[in-house]
C-alpha positions as CSV (number, residue, x, y, z in Angstrom):
1,X,85.0,103.6,-57.4
2,X,82.6,101.6,-54.6
3,X,84.1,100.6,-51.4
4,X,83.0,97.1,-49.7
5,X,83.9,95.9,-46.6
6,X,84.2,92.2,-45.9
7,X,82.8,91.8,-42.0
8,X,84.6,87.9,-40.8
9,X,81.7,88.0,-38.4
10,X,83.3,85.9,-35.6
11,X,87.2,86.0,-34.0
12,X,87.3,82.4,-33.3
13,X,90.6,81.2,-34.4
14,X,91.4,79.1,-37.5
15,X,87.7,79.5,-38.7
16,X,86.2,79.0,-41.7
17,X,84.6,82.3,-42.0
18,X,87.5,84.0,-43.0
19,X,88.2,81.9,-46.0
20,X,84.9,82.0,-47.4
21,X,85.5,86.4,-46.8
22,X,88.6,85.8,-48.9
23,X,87.2,84.1,-51.4
24,X,84.6,86.9,-51.3
25,X,87.1,89.4,-51.6
26,X,88.8,87.8,-54.7
27,X,85.5,88.1,-56.4
28,X,84.8,91.7,-55.8
29,X,88.4,92.2,-56.3
30,X,88.0,90.2,-60.0
31,X,85.3,92.8,-60.4
32,X,87.7,95.7,-60.2
33,X,86.1,96.6,-56.5
34,X,88.1,98.7,-54.0
35,X,87.2,95.9,-51.5
36,X,89.1,94.9,-47.6
37,X,88.6,92.3,-45.0
38,X,87.6,93.8,-41.7
39,X,88.4,90.6,-39.7
40,X,86.9,89.8,-35.9
41,X,90.1,88.4,-34.7
42,X,91.8,91.4,-34.8
43,X,89.8,93.5,-32.9
44,X,91.5,95.2,-29.8
45,X,91.0,93.8,-26.8
46,X,90.7,97.0,-24.9
47,X,87.3,97.5,-26.3
48,X,85.9,94.2,-24.2
49,X,85.5,96.3,-21.2
50,X,82.6,97.9,-20.0
51,X,83.9,101.2,-20.0
52,X,84.5,100.9,-24.1
53,X,80.5,101.8,-24.5
54,X,81.6,105.3,-22.9
55,X,84.6,106.0,-24.6
56,X,85.7,103.6,-27.8
57,X,89.6,103.1,-27.2
58,X,92.4,103.8,-29.6
59,X,92.1,100.9,-31.2
60,X,88.9,100.6,-31.8
61,X,88.5,103.8,-34.6
62,X,90.2,102.2,-37.2
63,X,87.4,99.7,-37.5
64,X,84.5,102.7,-36.8
65,X,86.4,104.1,-39.7
66,X,86.6,101.1,-42.0
67,X,82.4,100.8,-41.3
68,X,82.1,104.2,-42.2
69,X,83.9,105.0,-45.6
70,X,82.4,101.6,-47.1
71,X,79.8,102.1,-49.9
72,X,78.4,99.2,-48.8
73,X,79.2,95.7,-46.3
74,X,79.0,92.3,-46.9
75,X,78.8,90.0,-43.3
76,X,80.0,86.4,-43.2
77,X,78.2,85.2,-40.8
78,X,79.0,81.1,-39.2
79,X,75.7,80.1,-37.3
80,X,76.6,78.9,-33.8
81,X,74.3,77.7,-31.6
82,X,71.2,78.2,-33.8
83,X,72.5,82.6,-34.4
84,X,75.3,84.2,-34.9
85,X,78.6,84.9,-32.5
86,X,78.2,87.0,-29.7
87,X,81.2,88.9,-31.0
88,X,79.5,90.1,-33.9
89,X,76.9,91.2,-31.8
90,X,79.4,93.3,-29.6
91,X,81.0,94.4,-33.0
92,X,77.7,96.2,-34.1
93,X,76.6,97.4,-30.5
94,X,80.3,99.3,-30.6
95,X,79.7,101.4,-34.0
96,X,78.3,104.7,-33.7
97,X,74.5,105.0,-33.5
98,X,72.5,105.7,-35.5
99,X,75.5,107.3,-38.3
100,X,77.4,103.8,-39.1
101,X,74.5,101.5,-40.4
102,X,71.9,103.8,-41.3
103,X,71.0,104.0,-44.9
104,X,73.7,101.5,-45.4
105,X,73.4,98.7,-48.1
106,X,74.4,95.3,-45.9
107,X,74.7,91.7,-47.6
108,X,75.2,88.6,-46.2
109,X,76.4,85.0,-46.9
110,X,75.6,82.4,-44.0
111,X,77.7,79.6,-43.3
112,X,77.2,76.2,-41.4
113,X,78.1,72.9,-40.7
114,X,74.5,72.0,-40.7
115,X,72.4,71.5,-43.9
116,X,70.6,75.6,-43.4
117,X,73.9,77.4,-44.3
118,X,73.2,79.8,-41.3
119,X,69.7,81.1,-42.5
120,X,68.6,81.6,-38.9
121,X,71.9,83.7,-38.2
122,X,71.3,85.4,-40.8
123,X,67.9,86.3,-40.4
124,X,68.6,87.4,-36.3
125,X,70.8,89.6,-38.1
126,X,69.0,91.1,-39.9
127,X,66.1,91.6,-37.5
128,X,69.2,94.3,-35.9
129,X,70.1,95.9,-39.2
130,X,66.4,96.6,-40.1
131,X,66.2,98.2,-36.3
132,X,69.3,100.1,-37.7
133,X,67.6,100.9,-40.8
134,X,70.2,99.5,-42.9
135,X,69.3,98.9,-46.6
136,X,69.1,95.0,-47.0
137,X,70.2,93.4,-49.8
138,X,67.4,90.9,-50.3
139,X,69.6,88.1,-51.6
140,X,71.8,86.4,-49.1
141,X,74.4,83.2,-50.3
142,X,73.7,80.1,-47.7
143,X,76.6,77.8,-47.3
144,X,75.7,74.6,-45.9
145,X,78.1,71.6,-44.7
146,X,80.5,73.9,-45.0
147,X,83.5,71.2,-43.6
148,X,82.3,69.6,-47.5
149,X,83.0,73.2,-49.8
150,X,86.6,74.0,-48.8
151,X,89.8,71.8,-49.7
152,X,92.8,71.4,-48.0
153,X,94.3,75.0,-48.8
154,X,90.9,76.6,-47.6
155,X,89.4,77.6,-51.2
156,X,86.0,76.6,-52.0
157,X,85.4,73.6,-54.1
158,X,81.7,74.0,-54.9
159,X,80.8,75.4,-58.0
160,X,77.4,76.1,-57.3
161,X,77.7,78.1,-54.3
162,X,80.4,79.7,-56.3
163,X,78.8,80.8,-59.1
164,X,75.9,82.5,-56.5
165,X,78.8,84.5,-54.5
166,X,79.5,85.8,-58.1
167,X,76.1,86.7,-58.9
168,X,75.5,88.2,-55.3
169,X,78.8,90.1,-55.8
170,X,77.7,91.4,-59.1
171,X,74.2,92.1,-58.3
172,X,74.8,93.6,-54.7
173,X,77.0,96.3,-56.5
174,X,74.1,97.0,-58.6
175,X,72.2,97.4,-55.5
176,X,74.7,99.8,-53.9
177,X,74.6,102.2,-56.9
178,X,70.5,102.4,-56.4
179,X,70.3,102.3,-52.6
180,X,73.6,104.3,-51.9
181,X,71.9,107.6,-51.8
182,X,72.0,108.8,-48.0
183,X,68.8,109.4,-46.1
């Protein structure tokens, strides 16, 4: 069975990124895929020291293992100041190089308050993943005007976006089967 990890790409409390990650999780569960969320709000504080680059704290291991055991990664990326959150970059920096992302199928969902749905943020992030030799799934989903897309319970209400997320999930599973061979 394919294993998907969905990375909720911010540690801001009460964020909409986690709400979208939960929607994506439901989609993969409906497709009978083993999927879990990696929530960056749960990162251990001890990783945010300079010493953590040399020796990873014990609390980091579960995050590393979760990425390593995944057949594919879905990054849910909010746009902060025209790019992605610094904590997401730090998360990537903490992953073992090169093995963690090398030949790993990855896809992206961007969200923003603006009209472009984090297009710039996802493009910036994809540059890093190209450097890390990840297999980038080419059909990202962008969610603009996020505050108008969620109901009071944090559920997506835009049927077009829901349809695009379902299509992305289905075809990403096929992409993993095709590209998921180790380099």
